[in-house]
All heavy atoms as an XYZ file, in Angstrom:
755
protein
N     -13.774     -1.944    -20.047
C     -13.609     -0.959    -21.110
C     -14.168     -1.462    -22.437
O     -13.750     -1.008    -23.488
C     -12.155     -0.571    -21.256
C     -11.563      0.032    -20.008
C     -10.369     -0.419    -19.502
C     -12.216      1.034    -19.324
C      -9.810      0.138    -18.362
C     -11.683      1.612    -18.186
C     -10.469      1.156    -17.697
N     -15.069     -2.417    -22.342
C     -15.770     -2.941    -23.519
C     -14.830     -3.589    -24.526
O     -14.851     -3.276    -25.715
C     -16.603     -1.848    -24.175
C     -17.675     -2.406    -25.098
O     -18.106     -3.554    -24.886
O     -18.068     -1.692    -26.035
N     -13.990     -4.515    -24.042
C     -13.138     -5.274    -24.949
C     -11.662     -4.984    -24.801
O     -11.247     -4.226    -23.931
N     -10.884     -5.600    -25.681
C      -9.435     -5.410    -25.666
C      -9.109     -4.001    -26.155
O      -9.919     -3.374    -26.851
C      -8.719     -6.471    -26.535
C      -8.935     -7.869    -25.980
C      -9.179     -6.399    -27.973
N      -7.928     -3.481    -25.806
C      -7.587     -2.124    -26.226
C      -7.614     -1.961    -27.743
O      -7.157     -2.826    -28.485
C      -6.167     -1.922    -25.698
C      -6.008     -2.929    -24.613
C      -6.885     -4.086    -24.993
N      -8.176     -0.868    -28.185
C      -8.256     -0.560    -29.613
C      -8.499      0.928    -29.807
O      -8.420      1.724    -28.864
N      -8.852      1.298    -31.020
C      -9.043      2.712    -31.351
C     -10.162      3.348    -30.531
O     -10.063      4.507    -30.136
C      -9.340      2.851    -32.845
N     -11.211      2.598    -30.255
C     -12.369      3.186    -29.571
C     -12.202      3.282    -28.055
O     -12.877      4.077    -27.407
C     -13.633      2.384    -29.894
O     -13.528      1.075    -29.361
N     -11.331      2.473    -27.470
C     -11.221      2.473    -26.005
C      -9.774      2.564    -25.502
O      -9.533      2.462    -24.307
C     -11.895      1.233    -25.417
C     -11.229     -0.051    -25.865
O     -10.251     -0.034    -26.593
N     -11.770     -1.169    -25.427
N      -8.846      2.759    -26.377
C      -7.436      2.800    -25.989
C      -7.130      3.867    -24.955
O      -6.329      3.648    -24.044
N      -7.770      5.013    -25.068
C      -7.531      6.095    -24.114
C      -7.991      5.707    -22.714
O      -7.377      6.095    -21.720
C      -8.193      7.421    -24.578
C      -7.665      8.592    -23.763
C      -9.695      7.353    -24.508
C      -6.267      8.985    -24.092
N      -9.054      4.917    -22.614
C      -9.523      4.454    -21.300
C      -8.468      3.570    -20.642
O      -8.194      3.703    -19.449
C     -10.845      3.694    -21.445
C     -12.039      4.501    -21.950
C     -13.227      3.582    -22.217
C     -12.403      5.594    -20.970
N      -7.895      2.663    -21.421
C      -6.838      1.797    -20.896
C      -5.619      2.633    -20.485
O      -5.039      2.416    -19.421
C      -6.423      0.750    -21.933
C      -7.318     -0.454    -21.964
C      -8.408     -0.526    -22.835
C      -7.086     -1.540    -21.132
C      -9.225     -1.636    -22.861
C      -7.907     -2.662    -21.154
C      -8.975     -2.702    -22.017
O      -9.794     -3.804    -22.034
N      -5.239      3.576    -21.317
C      -4.064      4.405    -21.022
C      -4.269      5.217    -19.750
O      -3.354      5.322    -18.923
C      -3.766      5.324    -22.202
N      -5.446      5.761    -19.576
C      -5.729      6.566    -18.381
C      -5.753      5.733    -17.110
O      -5.472      6.238    -16.021
C      -7.047      7.321    -18.533
C      -6.932      8.460    -19.510
O      -5.853      8.959    -19.799
N      -8.060      8.876    -20.058
N      -6.104      4.467    -17.220
C      -6.199      3.586    -16.054
C      -4.891      2.858    -15.754
O      -4.769      2.204    -14.717
C      -7.310      2.560    -16.269
N      -3.919      2.968    -16.610
C      -2.682      2.202    -16.489
C      -1.792      2.697    -15.353
O      -1.351      3.847    -15.352
C      -1.898      2.272    -17.800
O      -0.616      1.702    -17.637
N      -1.521      1.814    -14.402
C      -0.576      2.170    -13.343
C       0.866      2.079    -13.850
O       1.765      2.637    -13.233
C      -0.747      1.278    -12.101
O      -0.599     -0.083    -12.485
C      -2.091      1.504    -11.454
N       1.082      1.410    -14.969
C       2.418      1.379    -15.571
C       2.706      2.736    -16.214
O       3.754      3.339    -15.974
C       2.544      0.236    -16.608
C       3.824      0.360    -17.412
C       2.478     -1.112    -15.917
N       1.753      3.239    -16.988
C       1.941      4.532    -17.641
C       2.081      5.671    -16.642
O       2.721      6.673    -16.929
C       0.759      4.837    -18.566
O       0.673      3.886    -19.584
N       1.466      5.512    -15.486
C       1.469      6.573    -14.479
C       2.284      6.191    -13.242
O       2.063      6.726    -12.160
C       0.031      6.911    -14.077
C      -0.816      7.359    -15.226
N      -0.638      8.574    -15.848
C      -1.817      6.741    -15.893
C      -1.512      8.701    -16.829
N      -2.233      7.596    -16.887
N       3.232      5.294    -13.410
C       4.018      4.821    -12.267
C       4.803      5.949    -11.597
O       5.081      5.884    -10.404
C       4.965      3.689    -12.673
O       5.921      4.153    -13.608
N       5.123      6.984    -12.352
C       5.857      8.114    -11.776
C       5.024      8.871    -10.742
O       5.561      9.601     -9.914
C       6.326      9.064    -12.871
C       5.170      9.636    -13.691
O       4.215      8.887    -13.982
O       5.233     10.828    -14.047
N       3.718      8.669    -10.756
C       2.829      9.339     -9.805
C       2.655      8.541     -8.509
O       2.039      9.017     -7.567
C       1.467      9.584    -10.444
C       1.538     10.530    -11.628
C       0.200     10.674    -12.300
C       0.341     11.541    -13.541
N      -0.872     11.538    -14.351
N       3.185      7.324     -8.480
C       3.087      6.470     -7.291
C       4.310      6.738     -6.416
O       5.446      6.532     -6.858
C       3.023      4.975     -7.679
C       1.795      4.714     -8.550
C       3.008      4.093     -6.435
C       1.740      3.320     -9.155
N       4.105      7.188     -5.178
C       5.254      7.443     -4.295
C       6.084      6.168     -4.098
O       5.531      5.062     -3.990
C       4.606      7.876     -2.981
C       3.231      8.343     -3.355
C       2.830      7.507     -4.539
N       7.401      6.325     -4.075
C       8.302      5.174     -3.945
C       8.064      4.385     -2.666
O       8.296      3.185     -2.627
C       9.765      5.619     -4.011
C      10.145      6.150     -5.384
O       9.403      5.902     -6.353
O      11.194      6.817     -5.478
N       7.618      5.052     -1.610
C       7.409      4.359     -0.336
C       5.985      3.820     -0.158
O       5.693      3.197      0.848
C       7.773      5.270      0.833
C       6.915      6.520      0.895
O       6.252      6.849     -0.114
O       6.916      7.184      1.948
N       5.110      4.035     -1.139
C       3.749      3.510     -1.039
C       3.782      1.991     -1.232
O       4.293      1.508     -2.240
C       2.836      4.120     -2.091
C       1.414      3.547     -2.052
S       0.357      4.243     -3.334
C       0.089      5.852     -2.639
N       3.261      1.238     -0.277
C       3.268     -0.216     -0.441
C       2.288     -0.661     -1.526
O       1.138     -0.236     -1.549
C       2.851     -0.745      0.930
C       2.282      0.400      1.670
C       2.709      1.654      0.999
N       2.795     -1.488     -2.428
C       1.981     -2.089     -3.481
C       1.999     -3.602     -3.274
O       3.066     -4.184     -3.079
C       2.552     -1.764     -4.861
C       2.703     -0.295     -5.225
C       3.476     -0.159     -6.530
C       1.349      0.369     -5.323
N       0.846     -4.214     -3.313
C       0.754     -5.657     -3.153
C       0.125     -6.234     -4.421
O      -0.994     -5.875     -4.772
C      -0.092     -6.037     -1.918
C      -0.157     -7.549     -1.754
C       0.464     -5.385     -0.667
N       0.862     -7.099     -5.104
C       0.378     -7.769     -6.310
C       0.151     -9.226     -5.941
O       1.089     -9.915     -5.522
C       1.385     -7.644     -7.474
C       0.881     -8.381     -8.702
C       1.670     -6.182     -7.779
N      -1.073     -9.671     -6.069
C      -1.452    -11.029     -5.655
C      -2.145    -11.715     -6.826
O      -3.014    -11.122     -7.468
C      -2.390    -10.967     -4.437
C      -1.698    -10.244     -3.282
C      -2.838    -12.359     -4.020
C      -2.597     -9.944     -2.103
N      -1.761    -12.966     -7.075
C      -2.413    -13.699     -8.161
C      -2.513    -15.183     -7.827
O      -1.707    -15.714     -7.070
C      -1.667    -13.500     -9.486
C      -0.309    -14.158     -9.537
C      -0.153    -15.418    -10.092
C       0.821    -13.522     -9.030
C       1.090    -16.031    -10.139
C       2.063    -14.115     -9.078
C       2.184    -15.369     -9.639
O       3.406    -15.979     -9.682
N      -3.516    -15.830     -8.402
C      -3.674    -17.277     -8.279
C      -2.754    -17.980     -9.265
O      -2.740    -17.640    -10.455
N      -2.001    -18.943     -8.788
C      -1.008    -19.624     -9.633
C      -1.632    -20.356    -10.818
O      -0.992    -20.540    -11.843
C      -0.192    -20.607     -8.792
N      -2.896    -20.754    -10.694
C      -3.572    -21.476    -11.767
C      -4.618    -20.619    -12.473
O      -5.562    -21.133    -13.063
C      -4.221    -22.752    -11.221
C      -3.239    -23.902    -10.982
C      -2.426    -23.721     -9.705
O      -3.003    -23.345     -8.676
O      -1.199    -23.923     -9.744
N      -4.454    -19.312    -12.412
C      -5.404    -18.384    -13.049
C      -5.479    -18.679    -14.543
O      -4.460    -18.735    -15.221
C      -4.958    -16.937    -12.818
C      -6.030    -15.922    -13.157
O      -6.882    -16.203    -14.025
O      -6.011    -14.839    -12.553
N      -6.700    -18.885    -15.042
C      -6.910    -19.160    -16.463
C      -7.538    -17.965    -17.181
O      -7.738    -18.005    -18.389
C      -7.795    -20.394    -16.627
C      -7.148    -21.650    -16.078
C      -8.104    -22.833    -15.993
O      -9.332    -22.621    -15.990
O      -7.613    -23.966    -15.906
N      -7.863    -16.904    -16.440
C      -8.481    -15.722    -17.042
C      -7.454    -14.633    -17.349
O      -7.526    -13.978    -18.386
C      -9.565    -15.157    -16.116
C     -10.760    -16.079    -15.959
S     -12.019    -15.375    -14.890
C     -12.660    -14.098    -15.956
N      -6.532    -14.425    -16.425
C      -5.486    -13.427    -16.603
C      -4.147    -14.166    -16.551
O      -3.869    -14.855    -15.569
C      -5.548    -12.352    -15.489
C      -4.403    -11.363    -15.626
C      -6.889    -11.638    -15.507
N      -3.326    -14.041    -17.577
C      -2.038    -14.748    -17.568
C      -1.193    -14.340    -16.356
O      -1.076    -13.152    -16.049
C      -1.368    -14.295    -18.865
C      -2.473    -13.781    -19.726
C      -3.519    -13.244    -18.794
N      -0.623    -15.337    -15.683
C       0.150    -15.054    -14.480
C       1.393    -14.204    -14.776
O       1.862    -13.479    -13.903
C       0.563    -16.347    -13.761
O       1.320    -17.169    -14.655
C      -0.667    -17.120    -13.299
N       1.903    -14.261    -16.002
C       3.078    -13.451    -16.342
C       2.778    -11.962    -16.207
O       3.686    -11.171    -15.969
C       3.614    -13.772    -17.728
C       2.684    -13.512    -18.881
C       1.898    -14.421    -19.524
C       2.437    -12.244    -19.520
N       1.165    -13.811    -20.524
C       1.482    -12.475    -20.530
C       2.916    -10.955    -19.334
C       1.005    -11.456    -21.358
C       2.435     -9.939    -20.152
C       1.497    -10.192    -21.144
N       1.507    -11.572    -16.352
C       1.184    -10.154    -16.233
C       1.480     -9.643    -14.825
O       2.036     -8.556    -14.650
C      -0.281     -9.893    -16.591
C      -0.550     -9.995    -18.063
C      -1.975     -9.609    -18.425
O      -2.812     -9.327    -17.574
N      -2.259     -9.611    -19.715
N       1.110    -10.429    -13.825
C       1.388    -10.035    -12.441
C       2.885    -10.009    -12.183
O       3.407     -9.070    -11.558
C       0.713    -11.000    -11.464
O      -0.684    -10.949    -11.615
N       3.585    -11.034    -12.656
C       5.033    -11.109    -12.449
C       5.756     -9.963    -13.149
O       6.643     -9.326    -12.568
C       5.554    -12.453    -12.952
C       5.009    -13.642    -12.187
C       5.412    -14.940    -12.869
C       4.604    -16.102    -12.374
N       4.845    -17.324    -13.154
N       5.372     -9.695    -14.393
C       6.011     -8.608    -15.145
C       5.702     -7.252    -14.521
O       6.566     -6.371    -14.475
C       5.556     -8.619    -16.604
C       6.202     -9.718    -17.430
O       6.981    -10.520    -16.867
O       5.912     -9.777    -18.639
N       4.477     -7.077    -14.047
C       4.106     -5.812    -13.419
C       4.939     -5.573    -12.158
O       5.481     -4.489    -11.959
C       2.615     -5.798    -13.080
C       2.186     -4.550    -12.351
C       2.066     -3.343    -13.031
C       1.931     -4.569    -10.995
C       1.695     -2.180    -12.367
C       1.558     -3.412    -10.318
C       1.435     -2.231    -11.012
O       1.074     -1.085    -10.352
N       5.053     -6.602    -11.325
C       5.851     -6.470    -10.101
C       7.311     -6.183    -10.441
O       7.948     -5.324     -9.812
C       5.729     -7.732     -9.249
N       7.852     -6.856    -11.442
C       9.237     -6.623    -11.858
C       9.416     -5.195    -12.378
O      10.417     -4.540    -12.079
C       9.649     -7.633    -12.927
N       8.450     -4.705    -13.132
C       8.499     -3.333    -13.637
C       8.537     -2.342    -12.482
O       9.339     -1.416    -12.466
C       7.290     -3.062    -14.539
C       7.193     -1.631    -14.999
C       7.863     -1.217    -16.140
C       6.439     -0.712    -14.296
C       7.783      0.106    -16.567
C       6.349      0.616    -14.708
C       7.028      1.021    -15.855
N       7.650     -2.542    -11.517
C       7.587     -1.629    -10.381
C       8.872     -1.701     -9.541
O       9.365     -0.675     -9.072
C       6.356     -1.911     -9.526
C       5.068     -1.506    -10.202
S       5.088      0.242    -10.655
C       3.387      0.533    -10.975
N       9.416     -2.898     -9.369
C      10.679     -3.034     -8.635
C      11.797     -2.307     -9.376
O      12.626     -1.636     -8.762
C      11.029     -4.504     -8.435
C      10.165     -5.182     -7.397
C      10.384     -6.681     -7.330
O      10.850     -7.310     -8.273
N      10.013     -7.275     -6.200
N      11.823     -2.433    -10.693
C      12.849     -1.766    -11.494
C      12.742     -0.250    -11.392
O      13.731      0.456    -11.580
C      12.749     -2.199    -12.952
N      11.540      0.231    -11.067
C      11.327      1.671    -10.895
C      11.311      2.051     -9.415
O      10.755      3.078     -9.026
C      10.042      2.098    -11.610
C      10.197      2.098    -13.087
N      10.067      0.953    -13.851
C      10.534      3.090    -13.946
C      10.292      1.254    -15.109
N      10.584      2.537    -15.202
N      11.939      1.182     -8.617
C      12.167      1.426     -7.188
C      10.889      1.658     -6.386
O      10.857      2.464     -5.461
C      13.158      2.574     -7.004
C      14.492      2.258     -7.645
C      15.524      3.353     -7.479
O      15.235      4.372     -6.824
O      16.626      3.172     -8.019
N       9.839      0.923     -6.748
C       8.591      0.995     -5.993
C       8.594     -0.091     -4.922
O       9.262     -1.118     -5.048
C       7.376      0.819     -6.918
C       7.311      1.836     -8.044
C       7.246      3.257     -7.545
C       7.225      4.252     -8.686
N       7.264      5.628     -8.256
N       7.853      0.139     -3.866
C       7.765     -0.773     -2.726
C       6.698     -1.833     -3.014
O       5.580     -1.759     -2.517
C       7.421      0.036     -1.467
C       7.309     -0.807     -0.233
O       7.726     -1.963     -0.208
N       6.730     -0.246      0.809
N       7.059     -2.817     -3.840
C       6.087     -3.812     -4.302
C       6.391     -5.188     -3.726
O       7.549     -5.578     -3.589
C       6.028     -3.863     -5.847
C       7.344     -4.305     -6.445
C       4.882     -4.733     -6.342
N       5.329     -5.901     -3.378
C       5.424     -7.281     -2.912
C       4.578     -8.146     -3.840
O       3.423     -7.817     -4.104
C       4.873     -7.412     -1.477
O       5.651     -6.572     -0.619
C       4.939     -8.844     -0.987
N       5.150     -9.224     -4.332
C       4.439    -10.166     -5.199
C       4.103    -11.408     -4.390
O       4.980    -12.027     -3.794
C       5.315    -10.535     -6.403
C       4.716    -11.514     -7.412
C       3.506    -10.906     -8.108
C       5.765    -11.916     -8.439
N       2.834    -11.760     -4.358
C       2.384    -12.934     -3.607
C       1.630    -13.871     -4.544
O       0.672    -13.461     -5.209
C       1.454    -12.517     -2.448
O       2.183    -11.639     -1.579
C       0.975    -13.719     -1.659
N       2.062    -15.121     -4.581
C       1.415    -16.146     -5.391
C       0.523    -16.994     -4.491
O       0.956    -17.440     -3.427
C       2.465    -17.056     -6.053
O       3.392    -16.255     -6.772
C       1.825    -18.068     -6.981
N      -0.708    -17.204     -4.919
C      -1.638    -18.048     -4.170
C      -1.700    -19.408     -4.862
O      -2.349    -19.567     -5.903
C      -3.018    -17.383     -4.110
C      -3.023    -15.990     -3.468
C      -4.400    -15.366     -3.575
C      -2.557    -16.049     -2.026
N      -0.963    -20.360     -4.312
C      -0.876    -21.700     -4.903
C      -2.235    -22.402     -4.849
O      -2.981    -22.267     -3.886
C       0.168    -22.535     -4.171
C       1.586    -22.002     -4.292
C       2.098    -21.982     -5.719
O       1.717    -22.777     -6.567
N       2.967    -21.023     -6.008
N      -2.541    -23.139     -5.905
C      -3.770    -23.933     -5.942
C      -5.024    -23.109     -6.190
O      -6.134    -23.618     -6.040
N      -4.862    -21.846     -6.573
C      -6.018    -20.985     -6.818
C      -6.040    -20.510     -8.262
O      -5.010    -20.360     -8.905
C      -5.991    -19.765     -5.892
C      -6.227    -20.089     -4.448
C      -7.673    -20.433     -4.107
O      -8.528    -20.556     -5.019
O      -7.954    -20.588     -2.911
N      -7.260    -20.274     -8.738
C      -7.457    -19.724    -10.082
C      -7.744    -18.234     -9.946
O      -7.264    -17.600     -9.006
C      -8.584    -20.468    -10.781
C      -8.245    -21.935    -11.033
C      -9.316    -22.629    -11.816
C      -8.898    -24.079    -12.053
N      -9.818    -24.777    -12.925
N      -8.524    -17.688    -10.849
C      -8.834    -16.260    -10.817
C      -9.774    -15.922     -9.655
O      -9.601    -14.904     -8.988
C      -9.469    -15.829    -12.144
C      -9.587    -14.361    -12.308
N      -8.497    -13.553    -12.558
C     -10.654    -13.536    -12.255
C      -8.896    -12.305    -12.648
N     -10.201    -12.254    -12.470
N     -10.743    -16.762     -9.436
C     -11.667    -16.599     -8.308
C     -11.176    -17.506     -7.182
O     -11.049    -18.715     -7.369
C     -13.119    -16.955     -8.706
C     -14.041    -16.864     -7.511
C     -13.587    -16.046     -9.841
N     -10.915    -16.925     -6.039
C     -10.365    -17.686     -4.915
C     -11.444    -18.536     -4.272
O     -12.565    -18.081     -4.076
C      -9.759    -16.726     -3.890
C      -8.740    -15.724     -4.454
C      -8.246    -14.810     -3.352
C      -7.605    -16.436     -5.146
N     -11.087    -19.770     -3.916
C     -12.072    -20.714     -3.390
C     -11.767    -21.211     -1.980
O     -12.667    -21.575     -1.249
C     -12.177    -21.942     -4.314
C     -12.535    -21.639     -5.744
C     -14.001    -21.506     -5.902
C     -14.347    -21.310     -7.379
N     -15.740    -21.372     -7.631
N     -10.489    -21.268     -1.612
C     -10.105    -21.883     -0.339
C     -10.108    -20.865      0.803
O      -9.599    -19.756      0.655
C      -8.698    -22.480     -0.441
C      -8.547    -23.541     -1.499
C      -7.096    -23.967     -1.568
C      -6.836    -24.846     -2.760
N      -5.407    -25.102     -2.922
N     -10.650    -21.253      1.938
C     -10.655    -20.386      3.116
C      -9.225    -20.039      3.528
O      -8.933    -18.898      3.890
C     -11.403    -21.070      4.265
C     -11.387    -20.288      5.549
C     -12.178    -19.011      5.413
N     -11.720    -18.062      6.416
C     -11.953    -16.776      6.387
N     -12.663    -16.262      5.423
N     -11.500    -15.985      7.316
N      -8.319    -21.023      3.457
C      -6.928    -20.780      3.857
C      -6.280    -19.723      2.961
O      -5.464    -18.921      3.421
C      -6.121    -22.076      3.820
O      -6.109    -22.620      2.509
N      -6.661    -19.705      1.692
C      -6.135    -18.703      0.773
C      -6.660    -17.318      1.123
O      -5.917    -16.335      1.090
C      -6.516    -19.046     -0.679
O      -5.970    -20.319     -1.011
C      -5.989    -18.018     -1.650
N      -7.931    -17.242      1.459
C      -8.511    -15.949      1.829
C      -7.850    -15.399      3.085
O      -7.600    -14.199      3.189
C     -10.021    -16.085      2.023
C     -10.802    -16.448      0.758
C     -12.269    -16.691      1.096
C     -10.667    -15.379     -0.299
N      -7.532    -16.296      4.014
C      -6.836    -15.874      5.233
C      -5.440    -15.372      4.884
O      -4.991    -14.337      5.391
C      -6.774    -17.022      6.250
O      -8.108    -17.412      6.573
C      -6.038    -16.620      7.506
N      -4.725    -16.097      4.006
C      -3.390    -15.664      3.575
C      -3.473    -14.314      2.875
O      -2.651    -13.417      3.131
C      -2.767    -16.699      2.632
C      -1.403    -16.284      2.115
C      -0.801    -17.316      1.173
C       0.562    -16.841      0.681
N       1.192    -17.805     -0.223
N      -4.446    -14.147      2.021
C      -4.640    -12.887      1.320
C      -4.862    -11.750      2.315
O      -4.214    -10.706      2.246
C      -5.830    -12.998      0.368
C      -6.320    -11.717     -0.300
C      -5.257    -11.131     -1.203
C      -7.592    -11.994     -1.075
N      -5.752    -11.965      3.253
C      -6.045    -10.959      4.271
C      -4.797    -10.621      5.076
O      -4.457     -9.442      5.254
C      -7.166    -11.454      5.185
S      -7.614    -10.280      6.480
N      -4.099    -11.634      5.558
C      -2.893    -11.409      6.363
C      -1.821    -10.648      5.578
O      -1.152     -9.770      6.128
C      -2.333    -12.727      6.884
C      -3.160    -13.307      7.999
O      -3.755    -12.586      8.794
N      -3.221    -14.629      8.070
N      -1.651    -10.981      4.313
C      -0.661    -10.305      3.475
C      -1.001     -8.826      3.332
O      -0.140     -7.957      3.498
C      -0.569    -10.968      2.083
O      -0.161    -12.330      2.241
C       0.412    -10.248      1.183
N      -2.245     -8.538      3.039
C      -2.663     -7.148      2.860
C      -2.544     -6.374      4.172
O      -2.021     -5.261      4.202
C      -4.098     -7.076      2.296
C      -4.630     -5.662      2.321
C      -4.129     -7.635      0.873
N      -2.998     -6.970      5.258
C      -2.920     -6.302      6.565
C      -1.473     -5.999      6.929
O      -1.144     -4.889      7.363
C      -3.604     -7.153      7.659
C      -3.249     -6.668      9.047
C      -5.113     -7.140      7.461
N      -0.588     -6.979      6.723
C       0.825     -6.795      7.070
C       1.498     -5.767      6.160
O       2.131     -4.823      6.633
C       1.567     -8.119      6.987
C       3.054     -7.980      7.250
C       3.833     -9.245      6.926
O       3.320    -10.162      6.297
N       5.069     -9.277      7.351
N       1.374     -5.933      4.862
C       2.095     -5.077      3.915
C       1.580     -3.646      3.903
O       2.332     -2.725      3.613
C       2.034     -5.665      2.503
C       2.711     -7.011      2.373
C       4.183     -6.919      2.687
C       4.849     -8.278      2.586
N       6.262     -8.244      2.899
N       0.306     -3.460      4.215
C      -0.265     -2.120      4.202
C      -0.405     -1.525      5.604
O      -1.043     -0.503      5.790
C      -1.616     -2.123      3.479
C      -1.574     -2.616      2.019
C      -2.956     -2.506      1.393
C      -0.547     -1.871      1.202
N       0.187     -2.221      6.576
C       0.185     -1.740      7.966
C      -1.223     -1.435      8.473
O      -1.502     -0.364      8.994
C       1.074     -0.500      8.112
O       2.398     -0.802      7.734
N      -2.088     -2.401      8.325
C      -3.481     -2.274      8.758
C      -3.708     -3.113     10.010
O      -4.644     -3.898     10.098
C      -4.435     -2.727      7.645
C      -4.280     -2.002      6.300
C      -5.139     -2.659      5.239
C      -4.625     -0.537      6.451
N      -2.846     -2.953     10.991
C      -2.841     -3.788     12.199
C      -4.145     -3.879     12.947
O      -4.376     -4.827     13.690
N      -5.042     -2.934     12.769
C      -6.301     -2.969     13.506
C      -7.317     -3.924     12.891
O      -8.366     -4.181     13.468
C      -6.911     -1.567     13.562
O      -7.204     -1.112     12.252
N      -7.006     -4.494     11.741
C      -7.926     -5.414     11.065
C      -7.550     -6.851     11.411
O      -6.390     -7.237     11.348
C      -7.875     -5.197      9.544
C      -8.385     -3.812      9.220
C      -8.660     -6.268      8.796
C      -8.309     -3.425      7.765
N      -8.552     -7.639     11.750
C      -8.337     -9.051     12.067
C      -8.743     -9.912     10.871
O      -9.770     -9.672     10.244
C      -9.190     -9.441     13.282
O      -9.100    -10.837     13.498
N      -7.950    -10.937     10.612
C      -8.232    -11.844      9.509
C      -8.870    -13.152      9.986
O      -8.992    -14.099      9.219
C      -6.942    -12.148      8.739
S      -6.259    -10.680      7.929
N      -9.266    -13.193     11.233
C      -9.915    -14.399     11.764
C     -11.360    -14.428     11.315
O     -11.981    -13.406     11.075
C      -9.816    -14.404     13.286
C      -8.382    -14.491     13.751
C      -8.300    -14.491     15.254
C      -6.825    -14.549     15.666
N      -6.647    -14.465     17.075
N     -11.901    -15.650     11.264
C     -13.311    -15.831     10.870
C     -14.222    -15.055     11.756
O     -14.100    -14.904     12.905
C     -13.703    -17.297     10.940
C     -13.240    -18.093      9.761
C     -13.802    -19.476      9.913
C     -13.501    -20.366      8.760
N     -14.056    -21.679      8.898
């Protein structure tokens, strides 16, 4: 959105906000929030606070921390964990996470 929220782009952020529009998310829709524990680009508290907000609004949210990872995932084992988490939580049983 061309920078941090401000007068010129604030409406873009507001329209894209899943917090502002959380009432439109069905309570039974699975939400998966995943973050790297050592992320230096996006503060990890944002993921934690978002998941807590959604839980407080009775949304079906799962928070998964990827230990030893930053913003860009590097480890094959992490990618497998990420894949398995998404497949399980979103009931995508037909997808395989094997190499």
